[in-house]
VOBA-1610 file (N, C-alpha, C; in pm, whole numbers, padded with zeros to 5 digits, always signed):
BEGIN
Met-04198-01046-01217Met-04197-01002-01075Met-04186-01120-00995Gly-04132-01059-00896Gly-04060-01122-00742Gly-04114-01068-00647Asn-04083-01116-00487Asn-04142-01114-00409Asn-04045-00979-00359Tyr-04055-00866-00348Tyr-03989-00729-00327Tyr-03975-00720-00183Gln-03863-00658-00128Gln-03845-00644+00014Gln-03880-00508+00003Tyr-03816-00438-00132Tyr-03786-00279-00143Tyr-03863-00208-00231Tyr-03904-00122-00168Tyr-04065-00065-00286Tyr-03961+00063-00261Leu-03924+00189-00408Leu-03915+00295-00387Leu-04000+00352-00480Phe-04093+00459-00417Phe-04206+00514-00477Phe-04189+00688-00513Asp-04207+00705-00636Asp-04192+00854-00662Asp-04330+00935-00579Leu-04290+01056-00583Leu-04423+01154-00490Leu-04488+01171-00563Asp-04454+01298-00710Asp-04590+01391-00732Asp-04641+01283-00868Gly-04763+01229-00819Gly-04858+01163-00980Gly-04862+01045-00893Thr-04787+00977-00787Thr-04775+00859-00752Thr-04819+00843-00595Leu-04756+00891-00535Leu-04833+00915-00345Leu-04936+01059-00348Thr-04870+01158-00422Thr-05014+01268-00413Thr-05002+01344-00555Asp-05125+01395-00537Asp-05182+01475-00663Asp-05131+01649-00667Ser-05016+01621-00682Ser-04950+01774-00665Ser-05014+01887-00788Gly-05062+01854-00867Gly-05079+01953-00977Gly-05084+02061-00976Glu-05206+02128-00905Glu-05227+02211-00858Glu-05137+02348-00851Gly-05048+02272-00687Gly-04948+02365-00689Gly-04811+02373-00793Ile-04795+02265-00780Ile-04730+02305-00943Ile-04745+02360-01071Met-04890+02375-01101Met-04888+02439-01209Met-04922+02532-01173Asn-04967+02646-01062Asn-05000+02759-01022Asn-04798+02822-01023Ser-04758+02791-00977Ser-04590+02778-00965Ser-04570+02781-01096Ile-04568+02698-01181Ile-04484+02777-01319Ile-04597+02907-01348Arg-04734+02920-01358Arg-04765+03022-01411Arg-04750+03133-01355His-04685+03143-01215His-04615+03226-01125His-04473+03268-01216Ala-04433+03177-01258Ala-04304+03186-01318Ala-04272+03264-01476Leu-04420+03171-01547Leu-04423+03234-01661Leu-04443+03388-01664His-04521+03419-01599His-04580+03562-01535His-04457+03672-01521Lys-04355+03625-01440Lys-04240+03708-01417Lys-04165+03714-01533Phe-04188+03617-01648Phe-04091+03649-01800Phe-04201+03696-01876Gly-04311+03754-01856Gly-04393+03773-01956Gly-04465+03707-02053Ile-04497+03599-01989Ile-04530+03490-02078Ile-04656+03473-02056Thr-04746+03482-02130Thr-04900+03475-02087Thr-04986+03372-02178Glu-04934+03343-02309Glu-04995+03242-02404Glu-04931+03091-02382Tyr-04972+03017-02323Tyr-04977+02866-02322Tyr-05084+02815-02307Glu-05106+02669-02365Glu-05195+02550-02302Glu-05198+02546-02216Glu-05274+02482-02150Glu-05307+02472-01998Glu-05221+02289-02031Thr-05248+02253-02104Thr-05193+02074-02138Thr-05015+02097-02117Thr-04953+02242-02155Thr-04824+02246-02112Thr-04827+02243-02004Leu-04861+02312-01929Leu-04863+02296-01819Leu-04804+02138-01722Arg-04910+02071-01724Arg-04906+01939-01735Arg-04783+01886-01732Lys-04711+01839-01850Lys-04628+01839-01879Lys-04480+01878-01820Phe-04473+01986-01703Phe-04402+01965-01619Phe-04410+01909-01457Ile-04492+01790-01469Ile-04554+01743-01325Ile-04441+01603-01325Gly-04298+01594-01293Gly-04266+01492-01303Gly-04086+01523-01352Pro-04109+01556-01474Pro-03899+01568-01539Pro-03879+01725-01437Pro-03735+01732-01454Pro-03637+01827-01403Pro-03713+01973-01461Leu-03713+02042-01420Leu-03790+02165-01430Leu-03686+02231-01526Ala-03601+02289-01528Ala-03473+02335-01635Ala-03512+02310-01723Glu-03507+02142-01799Glu-03542+02096-01881Glu-03695+02137-01924Cys-03739+02168-01852Cys-03901+02149-01937Cys-03919+02325-01953Phe-03840+02396-01873Phe-03849+02514-01871Phe-03814+02541-02068Gln-03739+02506-02073Gln-03609+02492-02170Gln-03722+02447-02329Lys-03733+02323-02279Lys-03812+02233-02368Lys-03971+02307-02443Tyr-04024+02377-02377Tyr-04179+02367-02358Tyr-04167+02503-02394Phe-04087+02619-02316Phe-04094+02775-02367Phe-03971+02835-02427Asp-03876+02731-02488Asp-03734+02785-02518Asp-03654+02885-02495Leu-03678+02829-02331Leu-03560+02927-02233Leu-03413+02912-02261Ser-03335+02951-02263Ser-03220+02951-02200Ser-03193+02854-02074Pro-03025+02795-02093Pro-03052+02765-01957Pro-02998+02843-01859Glu-02971+02988-01864Glu-02981+03063-01751Glu-03124+03086-01743Glu-03208+03129-01845Glu-03337+03187-01845Glu-03415+03078-01735Ala-03367+02961-01766Ala-03440+02766-01714Ala-03436+02823-01551Arg-03306+02814-01526Arg-03255+02862-01372Arg-03288+02933-01336Lys-03337+03113-01361Lys-03407+03228-01298Lys-03577+03122-01288Gly-03601+03051-01383Gly-03723+03042-01342Gly-03820+02956-01296Ile-03688+02843-01220Ile-03634+02756-01128Ile-03684+02851-00950Asp-03616+02959-00972Asp-03644+03081-00847Asp-03726+03112-00849Tyr-03819+03160-01000Tyr-03951+03227-00954Tyr-04030+03128-00897Tyr-04000+02982-00953Tyr-04116+02897-00954Tyr-04143+02905-00780Arg-04009+02867-00754Arg-03993+02842-00582Arg-04026+02935-00482Glu-04039+03090-00562Glu-04118+03160-00488Glu-04242+03139-00445Tyr-04346+03109-00563Tyr-04478+03019-00502Tyr-04446+02900-00465Tyr-04405+02826-00479Tyr-04400+02726-00456Tyr-04401+02724-00301Thr-04300+02794-00237Thr-04226+02762-00078Thr-04312+02825-00015Asp-04421+02947-00073Asp-04474+03027-00020Asp-04660+02922+00018Gly-04675+02792-00008Gly-04760+02779+00022Gly-04822+02685-00103Gly-04761+02690-00234Gly-04790+02634-00321Gly-04777+02507-00322Met-04699+02446-00273Met-04638+02271-00215Met-04720+02202-00141Phe-04788+02299-00111Phe-04965+02222-00009Phe-05098+02242-00095Glu-05032+02294-00201Glu-05220+02300-00286Glu-05208+02079-00309Asn-05220+02044-00281Asn-05187+01910-00292Asn-05310+01841-00258Glu-05297+01648-00254Glu-05381+01567-00216Glu-05315+01408-00176Val-05339+01388-00070Val-05257+01202-00101Val-05409+01210-00209Tyr-05335+01074-00308Tyr-05410+00995-00367Tyr-05549+00891-00281His-05588+00825-00291His-05711+00761-00227His-05677+00684-00263Gly-05664+00577-00126Gly-05592+00393-00155Gly-05392+00413-00130Val-05395+00560-00118Val-05240+00556-00086Val-05201+00491+00024Lys-05244+00565+00164Lys-05246+00564+00303Lys-05286+00350+00327Glu-05368+00338+00276Glu-05404+00218+00329Glu-05258+00096+00201Leu-05228+00180+00132Leu-05098+00090+00034Leu-04968+00111+00137Leu-04968+00227+00200Leu-04902+00205+00276Leu-04890+00175+00363Glu-04981+00159+00403Glu-04961+00051+00573Glu-04992-00110+00578Gly-05013-00116+00462Gly-05039-00271+00406Gly-04919-00343+00386Leu-04831-00256+00301Leu-04643-00282+00281Leu-04617-00260+00419Asn-04595-00151+00500Asn-04546-00144+00607Asn-04530-00321+00714Ala-04704-00339+00768Ala-04783-00472+00791Ala-04716-00573+00764Lys-04640-00538+00633Lys-04619-00689+00571Lys-04484-00667+00590Gly-04384-00589+00647Gly-04297-00557+00697Gly-04150-00557+00566Lys-04184-00482+00477Lys-04188-00436+00385Lys-04036-00279+00404Thr-03990-00240+00329Thr-03936-00131+00326Thr-03945+00005+00235Leu-03996+00094+00239Leu-04029+00163+00199Leu-03955+00312+00170Ile-03907+00353+00076Ile-03832+00424+00021Ile-03902+00565-00082Val-03863+00663-00037Val-03923+00786-00144Val-03753+00789-00219Ala-03811+00811-00343Ala-03715+00880-00467Ala-03724+00967-00567Thr-03710+01112-00576Thr-03858+01198-00635Thr-03770+01281-00660Ser-03801+01331-00814Ser-03660+01404-00832Ser-03734+01593-00783Lys-03818+01558-00672Lys-03891+01714-00656Lys-03737+01723-00526Pro-03661+01887-00496Pro-03601+01897-00426Pro-03627+01773-00293Glu-03542+01748-00215Glu-03552+01700-00137Glu-03593+01746+00004Leu-03546+01834+00038Leu-03621+01951+00164Leu-03774+01929+00131Phe-03790+01986+00001Phe-03967+02014-00027Phe-03998+01893-00029Ala-03959+01764-00062Ala-04026+01607-00034Ala-04024+01622+00105Glu-03957+01607+00203Glu-03984+01591+00390Glu-04072+01702+00391Gln-04085+01813+00339Gln-04182+01915+00407Gln-04321+01872+00385Ile-04402+01826+00292Ile-04474+01734+00165Ile-04532+01632+00291Leu-04432+01505+00266Leu-04477+01405+00341Leu-04528+01428+00520Glu-04399+01514+00596Glu-04436+01538+00679Glu-04640+01597+00739His-04626+01675+00654His-04739+01805+00614His-04907+01702+00593Phe-04849+01565+00515Phe-04978+01457+00478Phe-04962+01350+00555Asp-04869+01401+00638Asp-04835+01271+00759Asp-04823+01104+00685Leu-04750+01138+00590Leu-04689+01026+00529Leu-04542+00975+00546Ala-04452+01031+00616Ala-04329+01050+00584Ala-04255+00899+00730Lys-04385+00908+00779Lys-04363+00809+00944Lys-04361+00646+00813Tyr-04435+00662+00721Tyr-04412+00469+00684Tyr-04317+00478+00596Phe-04227+00526+00602Phe-04073+00551+00478Phe-03921+00554+00551Ala-03808+00409+00536Ala-03717+00453+00652Ala-03630+00541+00539Cys-03659+00608+00397Cys-03547+00681+00365Cys-03624+00783+00293Ile-03606+00935+00252Ile-03652+00961+00159Ile-03535+01055+00072Ala-03497+01039-00028Ala-03433+01115-00137Ala-03527+01171-00241Gly-03434+01260-00238Gly-03471+01352-00385Gly-03380+01424-00446Ala-03397+01537-00508Ala-03346+01614-00571Ala-03210+01731-00509Ser-03075+01739-00578Ser-03072+01862-00509Ser-03095+01974-00506Met-03093+02141-00456Met-03132+02213-00460Met-03069+02334-00592Asp-02970+02255-00604Asp-02843+02338-00709Asp-02847+02227-00784Glu-02958+02126-00846Glu-03029+02090-00939Glu-02899+01984-01011Thr-02790+02001-00922Thr-02652+01891-01014Thr-02747+01763-00987Arg-02831+01728-00873Arg-02886+01589-00893Arg-03019+01635-00882Val-03086+01586-01048Val-03202+01571-01060Val-03273+01534-01126His-03225+01466-01212His-03227+01320-01352His-03294+01203-01202Lys-03395+01131-01291Lys-03443+01024-01178Lys-03385+00889-01174Asp-03278+00853-01244Asp-03157+00764-01230Asp-03061+00811-01181Asp-03013+00962-01154Asp-02943+01004-01041Asp-02994+00958-00920Val-03132+01022-00921Val-03193+01044-00770Val-03190+00887-00738Ile-03227+00785-00803Ile-03253+00671-00746Ile-03117+00620-00709Ala-02997+00609-00800Ala-02880+00571-00741Ala-02858+00675-00605Tyr-02868+00783-00607Tyr-02877+00805-00431Tyr-02918+00739-00367Ala-03080+00749-00379Ala-03119+00692-00290Ala-03100+00529-00234Leu-03043+00462-00318Leu-03000+00335-00287Leu-02837+00327-00221Gln-02791+00445-00261Gln-02672+00472-00166Gln-02696+00498-00025Lys-02816+00601+00011Lys-02856+00677+00103Lys-02915+00585+00205Tyr-02990+00461+00179Tyr-03024+00373+00259Tyr-02904+00255+00174Lys-02854+00190+00298Lys-02724+00123+00253Lys-02794-00055+00228Gly-02772-00092+00203Gly-02737-00247+00185Gly-02889-00311+00113Ile-02952-00225-00038Ile-03070-00252-00062Ile-02994-00380-00189Asp-03087-00503-00251Asp-03028-00631-00271Asp-03138-00513-00421His-03101-00504-00500His-03143-00490-00668His-03277-00589-00687Lys-03226-00687-00661Lys-03350-00839-00732Lys-03447-00788-00641Lys-03453-00747-00521Lys-03579-00710-00450Lys-03622-00590-00369Ala-03588-00514-00573Ala-03667-00396-00534Ala-03696-00378-00660Val-03877-00284-00625Val-03912-00241-00725Val-03943-00050-00707Met-03923+00041-00859Met-03914+00099-00854Met-04080+00180-00920Ile-04199+00246-00860Ile-04298+00265-00853Ile-04293+00430-00885Gly-04389+00454-01044Gly-04376+00556-01065Gly-04505+00608-01191Asp-04546+00752-01224Asp-04600+00727-01309Asp-04574+00826-01430Arg-04462+00849-01465Arg-04409+00889-01562Arg-04304+00759-01614Ser-04224+00809-01746Ser-04144+00707-01859Ser-04035+00737-01729His-03951+00836-01736His-03842+00871-01629His-03856+00786-01534Asp-03930+00783-01425Asp-03963+00671-01303Asp-03962+00568-01378Ile-03975+00518-01453Ile-03934+00360-01519Ile-03822+00349-01545Met-03771+00472-01647Met-03657+00485-01694Met-03554+00465-01579Gly-03540+00523-01530Gly-03436+00497-01396Gly-03426+00425-01341Gly-03563+00319-01292Gly-03554+00229-01230Gly-03457+00111-01318Lys-03497+00110-01428Lys-03459+00026-01499Lys-03283+00009-01517Ala-03268+00144-01496Ala-03122+00202-01482Ala-03048+00147-01433Asn-03104+00161-01294Asn-03068+00101-01137Asn-03070-00054-01122Gly-03125-00118-01232Gly-03147-00273-01250Gly-03211-00318-01163Met-03380-00291-01144Met-03482-00307-01059Met-03617-00286-01150Asp-03703-00366-01125Asp-03813-00405-01186Asp-03876-00267-01167Thr-03980-00261-01222Thr-04083-00135-01213Thr-04233-00187-01196Ile-04282-00072-01200Ile-04443-00032-01180Ile-04467+00081-01209Gly-04566+00088-01308Gly-04629+00204-01373Gly-04745+00204-01324Val-04799+00344-01291Val-04934+00376-01229Val-04978+00473-01314Leu-05124+00458-01374Leu-05213+00519-01446Leu-05311+00609-01355Tyr-05260+00625-01239Tyr-05393+00717-01132Tyr-05273+00862-01115Gly-05176+00872-01205Gly-05129+01009-01173Gly-05128+01091-01299Phe-04986+01116-01369Phe-04970+01210-01461Phe-04922+01131-01617Gly-04923+01013-01610Gly-04853+00957-01749Gly-05010+00890-01808Asn-04933+00786-01898Asn-05054+00695-01949Asn-05007+00600-02003Arg-05070+00505-02036Arg-05019+00372-02036Arg-04917+00333-02181Glu-04949+00421-02309Glu-04880+00431-02381Glu-04719+00476-02317Glu-04695+00593-02227Glu-04594+00638-02193Glu-04533+00502-02101Leu-04580+00493-02021Leu-04534+00400-01934Leu-04501+00235-02014Glu-04567+00236-02138Glu-04563+00046-02199Glu-04421+00072-02277Glu-04408+00227-02330Glu-04302+00257-02395Glu-04155+00281-02331Ala-04152+00281-02223Ala-04065+00330-02090Ala-04040+00150-02015Gly-04106+00074-02073Gly-04088-00065-02014Gly-04120-00103-01889Ala-04202-00018-01824Ala-04257-00100-01686Ala-04306-00273-01691Asp-04255-00319-01612Asp-04333-00476-01612Asp-04470-00497-01583Ile-04498-00392-01499Ile-04640-00360-01436Ile-04730-00260-01489Ile-04841-00277-01488Ile-04894-00154-01473Ile-05017-00163-01423Val-05043-00070-01326Val-05188-00069-01206Val-05288+00066-01268Glu-05389+00029-01274Glu-05509+00174-01237Glu-05513+00216-01095Thr-05469+00142-00986Thr-05507+00238-00840Thr-05388+00161-00771Pro-05409+00238-00629Pro-05264+00137-00563Pro-05326+00038-00479Glu-05430+00002-00498Glu-05473-00104-00437Glu-05428-00196-00487Glu-05414-00183-00638Glu-05332-00325-00733Glu-05210-00317-00696Ile-05116-00252-00633Ile-04970-00281-00575Ile-04964-00361-00513Leu-05034-00393-00392Leu-05068-00495-00307Leu-05050-00659-00331Arg-05122-00665-00498Arg-05166-00783-00570Arg-05015-00822-00524Tyr-04933-00766-00603Tyr-04823-00872-00663Tyr-04694-00826-00544
//
């Protein structure tokens, strides 16, 4: 682990606890399909990965149905679901601390970029970041390795050896590795230690405060 200059952060499960709004949006979409029987633990699996992938994997929807599911999801989400959300304790202090050290902070999220910008502005977090990079609304850029590659392209001149990806799910870790950078897994989000270890996280922390130690 090095002395990093560039810190790339996932959003859901890393900066904010977005579970309520995302799961309510999924419930809304499933209701539109007439699906009423499911485990609550299944809904939590939607937090982080691409939505279309989850609709197909957990509810056996076709690719066309999954795209319709995303439209239904966004009905609730854009009507206020995105703000059924809260910033994790210690996150603002972490971001302030990194800014004070002259570090460059970037958001790299599989959430559509437009929504990410609105959420970060709403919670007064946007001011800490030099760049906000997210998925495209048409789902052509949604997988984490593609989003991270896009972030690196959007914010020019990043030395990968001085960059670290921080996230709570395996795809955050694997996406960082695919783009040649070290990774930090966080346990206060929606993943777990086994998932992060299997993905190859270089460091695993339990709180935002621990990130400053590295």
